[in-house]
C-alpha positions in Angstrom: 0.0 0.0 0.0 2.8 2.4 0.9 4.5 1.7 -2.5 1.2 2.5 -4.3 0.8 5.7 -2.4 4.4 6.6 -3.2 3.7 6.0 -6.9 0.6 8.1 -6.8 2.5 10.8 -5.0 5.3 10.8 -7.5 2.8 10.9 -10.3 0.9 13.8 -8.9 4.2 15.6 -8.3 5.3 14.9 -11.9 1.9 16.2 -13.2 2.3 19.3 -11.1 5.7 19.9 -12.6 4.5 19.4 -16.1 1.5 21.8 -15.5 3.9 24.4 -14.0 6.3 24.1 -16.9 3.5 24.3 -19.4 2.0 27.3 -17.7 5.4 29.0 -17.6 6.0 28.4 -21.3 2.5 29.6 -22.2 2.9 32.7 -20.1 6.2 33.5 -21.9 4.4 33.1 -25.2 1.6 35.4 -24.1 4.1 37.9 -22.8 5.6 38.2 -26.3 2.6 40.3 -27.2 3.5 42.9 -24.5 4.6 46.3 -25.5 8.2 47.6 -25.7 8.9 50.5 -23.3 12.6 51.1 -24.1 15.1 50.8 -27.0 14.7 51.8 -30.6 12.2 50.8 -33.3 12.3 51.5 -37.0 9.2 52.6 -39.0 9.1 53.4 -42.7 6.0 55.6 -42.3 7.7 58.1 -40.0 8.9 61.5 -41.3 11.2 62.2 -38.3 12.3 60.7 -35.0 9.9 60.4 -32.1 10.6 59.8 -28.4 8.1 58.1 -26.0 9.0 58.6 -22.4 7.1 56.3 -20.0 6.7 57.1 -16.3 6.5 54.4 -13.6 2.8 53.7 -14.5 3.6 53.4 -18.3 1.9 56.7 -19.1 3.5 57.7 -22.5 4.7 61.2 -23.1 5.0 61.3 -26.9 7.1 64.1 -28.5 7.3 64.4 -32.3 8.5 66.9 -34.8 5.2 66.9 -36.6 1.6 66.0 -36.1 1.6 63.1 -38.5 4.3 61.3 -36.5 2.7 62.3 -33.2 -0.6 60.6 -34.0 1.0 57.7 -35.9 2.9 56.9 -32.7 -0.1 57.4 -30.5 -1.9 54.8 -32.6 1.0 52.3 -32.4 1.5 52.8 -28.6 -2.2 52.6 -27.8 -2.6 49.4 -29.8 0.4 47.8 -28.2 -1.4 48.1 -24.8 -5.1 48.0 -25.7 -5.6 46.2 -29.0 -8.1 43.7 -27.7 -10.2 46.4 -26.0 -10.1 48.4 -29.3 -11.3 45.2 -31.1 -14.3 44.8 -28.9 -15.4 48.4 -29.2 -14.9 48.3 -33.0 -17.0 45.1 -33.3 -19.7 46.7 -31.1 -19.9 49.8 -33.2 -20.3 47.6 -36.3 -22.8 45.3 -34.7 -20.5 42.3 -35.2 -20.0 40.9 -31.7 -21.7 37.6 -32.6 -18.8 36.8 -35.0 -16.5 36.5 -31.9 -18.9 35.9 -29.0 -21.5 33.7 -30.6 -25.3 33.6 -30.5 -25.4 35.1 -27.0 -24.5 38.5 -28.6 -27.1 38.3 -31.4 -29.8 40.5 -29.8 -27.1 43.1 -29.0 -25.9 43.0 -32.6 -29.5 43.5 -33.8 -29.9 46.5 -31.7 -26.6 48.0 -32.8 -27.4 47.3 -36.5 -30.9 48.8 -36.1 -29.5 52.0 -34.6 -27.0 52.0 -37.4 -23.7 53.0 -35.8 -21.7 51.9 -38.9 -24.0 53.9 -41.2 -23.6 57.0 -39.0 -19.8 56.6 -38.8 -19.6 56.3 -42.6 -21.6 59.6 -43.1 -19.6 61.5 -40.5 -16.3 60.2 -42.1 -17.4 61.4 -45.5 -17.9 64.9 -44.1 -14.6 65.2 -42.2 -12.3 68.2 -43.0 -9.0 67.1 -44.5 -7.1 68.5 -41.5 -8.9 66.0 -39.2 -8.9 63.1 -41.7 -5.1 63.1 -41.9 -4.8 62.8 -38.1 -7.2 59.9 -38.0 -5.4 58.2 -40.9 -2.1 58.6 -39.2 -3.5 57.1 -36.0 -5.0 54.2 -38.0 -1.7 53.6 -39.8 0.0 53.4 -36.4 -2.5 50.8 -35.2 -2.2 48.8 -38.4 1.6 48.8 -38.1 1.2 47.2 -34.7 -1.2 44.6 -36.1 1.1 43.8 -39.0 4.2 43.4 -36.7 2.4 41.2 -34.2 0.3 38.7 -36.1 2.1 35.9 -34.3 2.2 37.7 -30.9 -1.4 39.0 -30.5 -2.9 39.5 -27.0 -4.1 36.3 -25.3 -7.8 37.1 -25.9 -7.3 36.6 -29.6 -5.8 33.2 -29.0 -8.6 32.1 -26.7 -11.3 33.1 -29.1 -9.6 32.2 -32.3 -9.8 35.6 -33.9 -7.4 37.9 -35.7 -7.8 41.6 -36.1 -8.7 43.3 -39.3 -7.0 46.6 -40.4 -8.1 49.6 -38.4 -9.8 52.5 -40.3 -10.8 56.0 -39.5 -14.5 54.9 -39.5 -13.7 52.6 -36.5 -12.5 55.6 -34.5 -15.5 57.7 -35.5 -17.8 54.8 -34.7 -16.4 54.4 -31.3 -17.1 58.1 -30.5 -20.7 57.6 -31.5 -20.9 54.3 -29.5 -19.7 56.2 -26.4 -22.5 58.7 -27.1 -25.0 55.9 -26.9 -23.5 54.5 -23.8 -24.0 57.8 -22.0 -27.5 58.3 -23.5 -29.7 57.0 -20.8 -32.6 59.4 -20.6 -34.6 57.5 -23.2 -34.7 54.5 -20.8 -37.0 56.6 -18.6 -39.3 57.4 -21.6 -39.9 53.6 -22.1 -40.3 52.8 -18.4 -42.6 55.7 -17.5 -44.7 55.1 -20.6 -45.0 51.5 -19.5 -46.0 52.5 -16.0 -48.7 54.8 -17.4 -49.9 51.9 -19.5 -50.0 49.7 -16.4 -51.6 51.9 -13.7 -53.1 54.8 -15.6 -52.1 58.4 -15.9 -53.2 59.7 -12.6 -51.3 57.2 -10.5 -48.5 56.7 -13.1 -47.7 60.4 -12.9 -47.0 60.0 -9.2 -44.2 57.5 -10.0 -42.4 60.1 -12.1 -39.0 61.1 -10.5 -39.3 64.5 -8.9 -36.6 67.1 -8.5 -36.7 69.9 -5.8 -37.2 72.2 -8.8 -39.6 69.9 -10.7 -39.3 69.8 -14.4 -42.3 70.1 -16.8 -44.4 67.0 -17.4 -46.7 67.7 -20.4 -48.0 64.2 -21.0 -49.8 63.6 -24.3 -52.8 61.3 -24.2 -52.2 58.1 -26.2 -54.3 55.0 -26.5 -53.0 51.4 -26.3 -50.3 49.7 -24.3 -47.4 50.7 -26.6 -44.6 51.7 -24.2 -44.7 48.4 -22.3 -44.0 46.6 -25.6 -40.7 48.4 -25.8 -39.3 46.6 -22.8 -37.7 43.9 -24.9 -35.8 46.7 -26.8 -34.7 48.0 -23.4 -33.6 44.6 -22.3 -31.4 44.2 -25.4 -29.8 47.5 -24.6 -29.2 46.3 -21.0 -27.3 43.3 -22.4 -25.2 45.7 -24.5 -24.3 47.8 -21.5 -23.4 44.7 -19.5 -21.2 43.5 -22.3 -19.4 46.9 -22.5 -19.3 47.4 -18.8 -21.5 50.4 -18.8 -24.4 49.6 -16.4 -27.4 51.8 -15.8 -26.9 52.6 -12.1 -26.2 56.3 -11.5 -24.5 57.0 -14.8 -22.9 60.3 -13.9 -19.8 62.2 -12.8 -18.6 65.1 -10.6 -16.6 68.2 -11.7 -16.0 71.4 -9.9 -13.7 74.4 -10.2 -12.8 77.3 -7.8 -11.4 80.6 -8.8 -8.1 82.1 -7.5 -9.8 83.9 -4.7 -10.9 80.5 -3.3 -7.6 78.5 -3.8 -4.5 78.4 -1.8 -2.4 78.9 -4.9 -4.2 82.0 -6.0 -5.2 80.4 -9.3 -8.2 78.3 -10.3 -8.2 74.6 -9.4 -10.4 72.1 -11.4 -11.3 68.5 -10.5 -13.1 65.8 -12.4 -14.1 62.2 -11.7 -16.4 60.7 -14.4 -18.5 57.8 -13.2 -18.6 54.9 -15.7 -19.2 51.2 -15.5 -16.1 49.3 -14.4 -14.3 47.2 -17.0 -10.9 45.7 -17.3 -8.9 47.2 -18.8 -10.0 50.7 -17.9 -12.1 52.8 -20.3 -9.4 55.4 -20.3 -5.8 55.4 -21.6 -3.7 58.2 -20.2 -1.4 60.0 -22.6 0.6 63.1 -23.3 0.8 64.4 -26.9 3.4 67.0 -27.9 4.2 68.3 -31.3 4.3 71.8 -32.9 0.9 73.4 -32.1 0.0 70.5 -29.8 0.8 70.0 -26.2 -1.9 68.3 -24.2 -2.2 65.6 -21.6 -5.1 63.7 -20.0 -7.2 60.6 -20.8 -8.0 59.3 -24.2 -10.4 56.6 -25.4 -8.4 53.7 -26.9 -9.2 54.0 -30.6 -9.7 57.7 -30.7 -6.6 60.1 -30.9 -7.6 63.1 -28.9 -7.5 63.9 -25.2 -11.1 63.8 -23.9 -10.5 65.3 -20.5 -7.3 67.0 -19.5 -5.1 70.1 -19.8 -2.7 71.9 -22.0 -0.3 74.8 -21.3 -3.1 77.3 -21.0 -6.4 75.7 -20.0 -7.9 72.6 -18.2 -11.4 71.2 -18.7 -13.7 68.7 -17.1 -16.9 66.7 -18.1 -20.1 65.5 -16.6 -23.2 64.1 -18.3 -25.9 66.7 -19.0 -28.4 63.7 -18.8 -30.2 65.3 -21.8 -33.3 63.7 -23.1 -32.1 63.6 -26.7 -34.1 60.6 -28.0 -37.9 60.2 -28.5 -40.1 57.3 -29.5 -42.9 57.6 -32.1 -45.8 55.2 -32.5 -46.1 54.6 -36.2 -49.2 53.5 -38.0 -48.4 50.9 -40.7 -50.5 49.8 -43.6 -51.9 46.3 -42.7 -51.4 45.2 -46.3 -47.8 46.5 -46.7 -45.3 46.6 -43.8 -43.2 49.1 -45.6 -45.8 51.8 -45.8 -46.5 54.1 -42.8 -49.0 56.9 -42.3 -48.1 60.6 -41.8 -50.9 63.1 -41.7 -53.0 62.1 -44.7 -50.4 60.3 -46.7 -48.9 56.8 -46.9 -45.1 57.0 -47.1 -42.7 54.3 -48.1 -40.2 53.3 -45.4 -36.5 53.1 -46.0 -35.2 49.6 -45.9 -31.8 48.0 -45.6 -30.8 44.4 -45.2 -28.1 43.4 -42.6 -26.5 40.0 -42.6 -25.2 39.1 -39.1 -22.5 36.4 -39.0 -22.5 34.2 -35.9 -19.7 32.1 -34.6 -20.5 28.4 -34.8 -24.0 29.1 -36.2 -25.6 30.1 -39.5 -25.8 33.8 -40.3 -29.1 35.6 -39.7 -30.7 38.3 -41.8 -32.1 41.5 -40.3 -34.3 43.9 -42.2 -34.1 47.4 -40.8 -37.1 49.6 -41.5 -36.9 53.3 -41.0 -39.4 56.2 -41.1 -38.8 59.9 -41.1 -38.3 59.7 -37.4 -35.7 57.0 -37.4 -35.3 53.2 -37.3 -38.1 50.9 -36.2 -36.7 49.7 -32.9 -39.7 47.4 -32.1 -38.2 45.1 -34.7 -35.1 44.4 -32.6 -36.7 41.7 -30.6 -39.5 39.2 -31.6 -41.4 40.0 -28.4 -41.4 43.7 -29.2 -44.6 43.6 -31.2 -47.7 45.8 -31.0 -51.2 45.9 -32.0 -51.6 45.1 -35.7 -50.8 48.1 -37.7 -48.4 49.8 -35.2 -44.7 49.8 -34.7 -42.3 52.2 -32.8 -39.5 54.2 -34.2 -36.8 56.2 -32.4 -35.3 59.6 -33.2 -31.9 60.3 -31.5 -29.6 63.3 -31.9 -26.7 60.8 -32.3 -28.1 60.0 -35.7 -27.5 63.6 -36.8 -24.2 64.6 -38.4 -21.8 66.2 -36.0 -18.0 66.1 -35.4 -17.0 65.4 -31.8 -13.5 64.5 -32.8 -13.0 67.9 -34.4 -14.5 69.6 -31.4 -12.1 67.8 -29.0 -9.1 68.7 -31.2 -10.2 72.3 -31.0 -10.5 72.1 -27.2 -7.1 70.3 -27.0 -5.4 73.3 -28.6 -7.5 76.1 -27.1 -5.7 78.9 -25.4 -8.6 80.9 -23.9 -12.3 80.9 -23.1 -13.3 82.0 -26.6 -11.4 79.2 -28.3 -12.7 76.7 -25.8 -16.3 77.9 -26.3 -15.9 77.5 -30.1 -14.9 73.8 -29.6 -17.7 73.2 -27.1 -20.2 74.6 -29.6 -19.3 71.8 -32.1 -19.6 69.0 -29.5 -23.2 67.5 -29.6 -23.3 64.0 -28.3 -23.1 62.7 -25.6 -24.3 65.9 -24.0 -21.7 67.1 -21.5 -21.4 69.8 -18.8 -18.0 71.2 -19.5 -16.1 73.2 -16.8 -13.2 75.4 -17.7 -10.2 77.0 -16.0 -7.2 78.9 -17.5 -3.8 80.2 -16.3 -5.1 83.8 -16.6 -7.4 83.1 -13.6 -10.7 82.6 -15.4 -13.3 79.9 -14.7 -16.4 79.0 -16.7 -19.1 76.5 -17.6 -20.7 75.6 -20.9 -23.0 72.7 -21.8 -22.0 70.8 -25.0 -25.2 69.3 -26.2 -27.7 69.1 -29.0 -31.1 69.7 -27.5 -34.2 69.0 -29.6 -36.9 71.7 -29.9 -40.2 69.8 -29.7 -43.3 71.1 -31.3 -45.3 69.9 -28.3 -44.6 67.7 -25.2 -41.2 66.8 -23.8 -40.8 63.3 -25.1 -41.4 61.7 -21.7 -43.3 58.8 -23.2 -43.8 57.4 -26.7 -46.0 59.8 -28.8 -48.1 59.4 -32.0 -45.9 59.5 -35.1 -48.7 59.8 -37.7 -49.3 63.5 -36.9 -46.9 66.5 -36.8 -47.9 67.5 -33.3 -44.8 66.1 -31.6 -42.2 66.6 -34.2 -38.8 68.1 -33.6 -38.7 71.5 -35.2 -35.0 72.1 -34.8 -32.2 72.2 -32.2 -31.3 74.7 -29.5 -28.4 76.8 -30.8 -25.2 76.9 -28.6 -25.6 80.6 -27.9 -29.0 80.0 -26.4 -27.7 77.5 -23.9 -27.1 78.7 -20.3 -23.4 79.3 -19.3 -21.3 80.8 -16.5 -18.1 82.8 -16.8 -16.3 84.0 -13.6 -19.5 83.8 -11.4 -19.6 85.9 -8.3 -19.9 82.8 -6.1 -16.3 81.9 -7.0 -16.9 78.3 -7.9 -18.9 76.1 -10.3 -19.9 72.5 -9.7 -22.0 70.0 -11.6 -23.0 66.4 -10.7 -25.6 65.5 -13.3 -28.0 67.7 -11.5 -30.6 70.1 -12.9 -28.5 73.1 -13.8 -31.2 75.7 -14.5 -34.7 76.5 -13.3 -37.5 75.9 -15.8 -38.7 79.5 -15.6 -35.2 80.6 -16.8 -35.0 78.3 -19.8 -37.8 77.6 -22.1 -36.6 74.3 -23.6 -36.9 70.8 -22.1 -33.6 69.3 -21.1 -34.4 66.1 -19.2 -36.5 64.2 -16.6 -33.6 62.0 -15.7 -31.3 64.1 -13.5 -29.3 62.4 -10.8 -30.6 63.0 -7.2 -29.3 66.2 -5.7 -27.3 64.3 -3.1 -23.9 64.6 -4.7 -24.2 68.2 -5.8 -25.5 69.2 -2.3 -22.4 67.5 -0.7 -20.0 69.1 -3.2 -21.4 72.5 -2.5 -21.1 71.8 1.3 -17.5 70.9 0.8 -16.7 73.9 -1.4 -18.4 76.2 1.1 -16.7 74.6 4.1 -13.6 76.9 3.9 -12.4 80.0 2.3 -9.5 78.6 0.3 -8.9 75.1 -1.1 -5.8 73.2 -2.1 -5.1 70.3 -4.4 -4.9 68.1 -1.3 -8.4 69.3 -0.2 -9.8 68.4 -3.6 -8.3 64.9 -3.5 -10.0 64.5 -0.1 -13.4 65.7 -1.5 -13.2 63.2 -4.3 -13.0 60.4 -1.6 -16.0 61.8 0.4 -18.6 59.2 1.5 -21.2 61.4 3.2 -24.6 61.2 1.5 -27.2 63.9 2.0 -29.7 61.5 0.5 -29.2 59.2 3.5 -29.4 62.2 5.8 -32.9 63.0 4.3 -34.3 59.4 4.3 -32.9 57.8 7.5 -35.2 59.8 9.8 -38.2 58.2 8.2 -37.0 54.7 9.3 -36.2 55.9 12.8 -39.5 57.9 13.3 -41.6 55.1 12.0 -40.9 53.2 15.2 -41.3 56.2 17.5 -44.6 55.0 18.9 -44.1 51.3 18.2 -42.9 48.7 20.6 -39.8 46.9 19.3 -39.3 43.4 20.8 -36.7 42.1 18.4 -33.1 42.8 19.6 -31.6 43.0 16.2 -34.3 45.4 15.0 -33.8 47.5 18.1 -30.1 47.7 17.6 -30.5 48.5 13.9 -32.7 51.5 14.8 -30.1 52.6 17.3 -27.4 52.4 14.7 -29.4 54.5 12.2 -30.3 57.1 14.9 -26.6 57.6 15.7 -25.3 57.4 12.1 -23.3 60.2 10.6 -24.7 59.2 7.1 -21.2 58.3 5.9 -20.9 55.2 3.7 -17.6 54.1 5.0 -16.7 50.5 4.4 -16.6 49.8 8.1 -20.1 51.3 8.7 -22.8 48.9 10.0 -25.5 51.6 9.6 -24.6 51.9 5.9 -25.4 48.3 5.4 -28.7 48.6 7.2 -29.7 51.7 5.3 -28.9 50.2 1.8 -30.7 46.9 2.4 -33.7 48.7 3.9 -33.9 51.3 1.1 -33.9 48.5 -1.5 -36.7 46.7 0.4 -38.6 50.0 0.5 -38.4 50.2 -3.3 -39.6 46.7 -3.7 -42.4 47.0 -1.1 -43.6 50.3 -2.6 -43.7 49.5 -6.3 -43.8 45.8 -6.9 -47.4 45.1 -6.2 -48.5 47.5 -8.9 -45.7 47.0 -11.4 -44.8 43.3 -11.2 -41.3 41.9 -11.6 -40.2 43.0 -15.1 -41.4 46.6 -15.0 -40.3 47.2 -11.4 -36.8 46.0 -12.1 -36.6 48.2 -15.2 -37.8 51.1 -13.1 -35.2 50.3 -10.4 -32.4 50.0 -13.0 -32.7 53.7 -13.5 -31.6 54.1 -9.9 -32.1 57.8 -9.7 -35.8 57.4 -10.7 -36.9 55.5 -7.5 -34.5 57.5 -5.4 -36.0 60.8 -6.5 -39.6 59.5 -6.5 -39.3 58.0 -3.0 -37.9 61.2 -1.6 -41.1 62.9 -2.8 -43.5 60.0 -1.8 -42.0 59.9 1.8 -43.3 63.4 2.4 -46.9 62.1 1.6 -47.7 59.5 4.2 -51.1 58.5 2.7 -50.3 58.3 -1.0 -51.9 55.4 -2.8 -48.5 53.9 -3.8 -47.9 53.0 -0.2 -51.0 50.7 -0.2 -50.3 47.1 -1.0 -53.0 46.2 -3.5 -52.5 42.5 -2.7 -53.7 42.8 0.9 -57.2 43.6 2.3 -56.0 46.5 4.5 -54.8 50.0 3.5 -51.1 50.5 4.2 -49.6 53.9 4.9 -46.0 55.2 4.6 -45.0 54.2 8.1 -46.4 50.7 7.6 -44.3 50.1 4.5 -41.2 51.8 6.0 -41.4 49.6 9.1 -41.9 46.5 6.9 -38.8 47.4 4.8 -36.6 47.8 7.9 -37.8 44.6 9.5 -37.1 42.7 6.2 -33.6 44.3 6.0 -32.7 43.2 9.5 -33.9 39.7 8.8 -31.9 39.5 5.5 -28.7 40.8 7.1 -29.1 38.4 10.0 -29.5 35.5 7.7 -27.0 36.4 5.0 -24.3 38.6 6.6 -24.0 37.1 10.0 -25.6 36.6 13.5 -23.4 39.3 14.9 -23.8 42.9 13.8 -20.1 43.2 13.7 -20.3 41.2 10.5 -22.7 43.7 8.9 -20.0 46.2 7.9 -20.7 47.8 4.5 -17.4 46.7 3.0 -18.3 43.0 3.6 -21.3 43.4 1.4 -20.1 46.1 -0.9 -17.0 45.1 -2.9 -15.6 46.3 -6.2 -14.3 44.1 -9.1 -12.9 45.4 -12.4 -14.3 42.7 -14.7 -12.8 41.5 -17.9 -15.1 40.3 -20.6 -13.6 36.8 -20.7 -12.9 36.8 -16.9 -16.6 37.3 -16.2 -17.7 34.7 -18.8 -15.2 32.0 -17.7 -14.2 31.3 -14.1 -11.5 28.9 -15.4 -10.0 31.4 -17.8 -10.1 34.0 -15.0 -8.3 31.7 -12.6 -5.7 30.8 -15.2 -5.0 34.3 -16.6 -6.1 36.6 -13.8 -8.3 38.7 -16.1 -10.5 40.3 -13.4 -9.0 42.7 -10.8 -10.4 42.5 -7.3 -12.5 42.1 -5.3 -11.7 44.9 -2.8 -13.9 46.1 0.1 -15.0 49.6 -0.6 -17.3 52.3 0.7 -19.7 54.7 -1.0 -23.1 54.4 -2.8 -24.6 56.0 -5.9 -25.5 59.1 -3.8 -22.0 59.8 -2.4 -19.4 62.0 -4.1 -17.0 59.1 -4.2 -19.6 57.0 -6.0 -19.9 53.3 -5.1 -23.0 52.5 -7.2 -24.4 49.0 -7.4 -27.1 47.7 -9.7 -30.5 47.8 -8.0 -32.2 45.0 -10.0 -29.8 42.1 -9.1 -29.8 43.4 -5.5 -33.6 43.5 -5.4 -33.8 40.0 -6.8 -31.4 38.7 -4.2 -33.4 40.4 -1.4 -36.8 39.3 -2.6 -36.8 36.0 -0.8 -35.4 36.3 2.7 -33.6 33.1 3.5 -33.5 31.4 6.9 -30.5 29.3 5.9 -27.5 30.7 7.8 -25.1 27.9 6.9 -23.5 30.1 4.2 -22.7 33.7 4.5 -21.7 34.2 0.9 -23.8 36.9 -0.8 -26.0 35.4 -3.6 -24.9 36.9 -7.0 -23.0 39.7 -5.1 -26.1 41.9 -4.9 -24.2 44.9 -3.7 -21.2 44.6 -6.0 -19.9 48.1 -6.9 -20.3 48.1 -10.7 -19.8 51.8 -11.4 -17.8 54.7 -10.0 -14.9 57.1 -10.6 -13.4 55.8 -13.9 -10.5 58.3 -13.4 -9.7 61.2 -11.2 -7.9 64.4 -12.3 -7.0 67.6 -10.4 -5.2 70.6 -12.1 -4.0 73.7 -10.3 -3.7 76.4 -12.9 -0.8 78.0 -10.9 1.2 75.0 -12.0 -0.3 73.0 -14.9 2.8 70.9 -14.9 1.8 69.6 -11.5 -1.5 68.2 -12.7 -2.4 64.9 -11.2 -4.3 61.9 -12.5 -5.3 58.3 -11.8 -7.2 55.5 -13.5 -8.6 52.6 -11.5 -6.5 49.8 -12.8 -3.6 50.3 -15.2 -2.4 51.4 -18.6 -1.9 47.9 -20.0 -4.5 45.5 -21.3 -2.0 42.5 -21.0 -3.0 40.5 -18.0 0.6 39.5 -16.9 2.0 43.0 -17.4 3.0 44.8 -14.3 1.0 47.8 -15.5 -2.3 45.8 -15.7 -3.4 47.0 -12.3 -0.6 49.0 -10.7 -2.8 52.1 -10.3 -5.4 50.3 -8.3 -3.7 50.9 -4.9 -3.6 54.6 -5.8 -7.2 54.7 -6.8 -8.4 52.8 -3.7 -6.7 55.2 -1.3 -7.4 58.5 -3.1 -3.9 59.0 -4.4 -2.9 60.4 -7.8 0.2 60.5 -9.9 1.8 63.5 -11.8 0.8 64.3 -15.3 3.4 66.9 -16.5 3.7 68.4 -20.0 7.0 70.2 -19.8 10.4 68.6 -20.6 11.6 69.4 -17.1 8.5 67.9 -15.5 8.7 64.8 -17.7 12.4 64.3 -16.9 11.4 64.0 -13.2 9.0 61.1 -13.8 10.8 59.3 -16.6 11.5 55.6 -16.2 11.9 54.3 -19.7 12.3 55.9 -23.2 11.4 54.3 -26.5 12.7 55.9 -29.7 10.9 55.5 -33.0 13.0 56.4 -36.0 12.4 56.4 -39.8 
């Protein structure tokens, strides 16, 4: 027996050695695809020599003698780090994900083909000025040089999926910009969901579910017959799948930016800060870069595949973005000829639809054909999913400003090279989608704000729900001109801040902007911080970006506590929970027990308030727009006898306090059963953790274990209503909380209901007294190669609120230089 055991032991040892050697060899093969950071490379396409200085985080500082070589090098360097990421975004913009990912991506491709990103990119490309075309071509040439030189050393993702990249074109860059516009275009989701709620419960009660703002927006609801909006839910589900695939998410899409003038800064010059909130992916959405050539000296974050700095600074100015949340898409109920599906009615005429045929190739499956029909309003989006059908003779089309011709790349180039407010404003005026609140600061001491957005002018209504398309009543009659949009320049308050909030009162602006603003919690807290002292420093701003106090919790928590004011509490856990909430400072620190109690209770409050009327599908879609139930509940809680509190499935009549007490009781029971018997185990970071997920790492646990694609998890604080956003997706959390379990044998969270899926995608702070001292961080790393040391080397900085230098002068770069790569003709 001992001999047999020895043989088995030696066999297992030998197997382990073989596996280790094989893994080592495979890792070495994979690492051949990694970028070169030092030495000399020769390129026939270069006109002159180029230097690329890398800092300790592999941020490239590219210096060229001309703009052709600058952008050619930018394309090569970006592709060497992020080629697979660029591949996925390219395929998405073309609606070709099924070619690589198989049939699971088919509905996503149908949506992308229906919207027509490839068609839009082609039209924009045809209208590009030559000065911008040559930059995009130089960038594409650099990308293609990388592809040609690395056919046998491609990133590991290509090997795993058996796919090789095609040549990069300028249309791919343009298409990615427009795809990003769609990712940040979320207001139309509310149109679909609110329309479906009106269909379900009627206009009177449905109106009371609309998200409110302290300065409520207009709600001019047209009367329509038939349950049309609810039939758009399959289209909405297809878009959710796209957003999950691209790591976008729907929870609290937003950002923070603020700027103070020299009178309110320690340095005596303006300081500007920005942290855009996007869905977490691995690698990061952003690629940090410094571009320097005659007439060009700018640093910040770029989108891999697009050669311009999106957010950053140059020698004279700095700028920052947040989402306007503009409602820039409307749905139209079209009347179709029952005898001819390609004829639709408009006023007294029958008009022929435009039609195009799309062939979608699918990995390991036969190709499918999609016929895209379009009316004067846009594509028929109800054709995307077979369940998205309507009463005979009706379909739904969508009009979106992203289908209009515009040139965001040119606008960004103009901003990249702007020297003052007027030049910056000219660039902003040409940036249309996605609508952005742009803050400005310059070395002369000026600060300002301009919205960069294409706002539709509606003949009637505000597009809050699908409207009849067979009449001219609800047509768009044009777009608001840039000079008509509100702006600020050196305001007397001495600072400007935006956080996806409502930026102007309705009585001061006659055009509808949106119904889907973020709750005022973040902007309230930012203003509190900016008003907390007379002068602020860069270090102060870094601290503000990490702030976890939520005014939303400060407003809502008293309702949970007061609901038990005259009620006997016999349960020890419930009593202690009330005590924790009553003593809470409303800070979502990862060690906070009260933060866990509040989050679980608030989610239960959403479920207990809306589910009986809306049912599973519609309630989860409503909750997916996290700011909608948050804003609506803030309004409902001030109305203790509103009909939404009554549970229509019971014989009694419930009031606000009945439902609030029920939600807190359920929260305590869930935490006791799922987080631990001791409240010490209820700390927020135990439930709330962040993972930066890779597409393949999420799809395959084995591949993730083998290659380490995902980064994390890490315990983290915050929520969607804190300045340092720690948003999680409400629908998965609600589903996990729906059935309270009594099984305490396992404390692992089902489906990670509170997983932080969205937050600061990067942080930047620039003091205009020393633009060379600008600071930046992304949440993971510059490299997309999983075994590269720069795959996640910025994560410790990001987790602890630290940033690294982002200089633009030769002297500043010399201080951070680690490696230098020379590219010569």
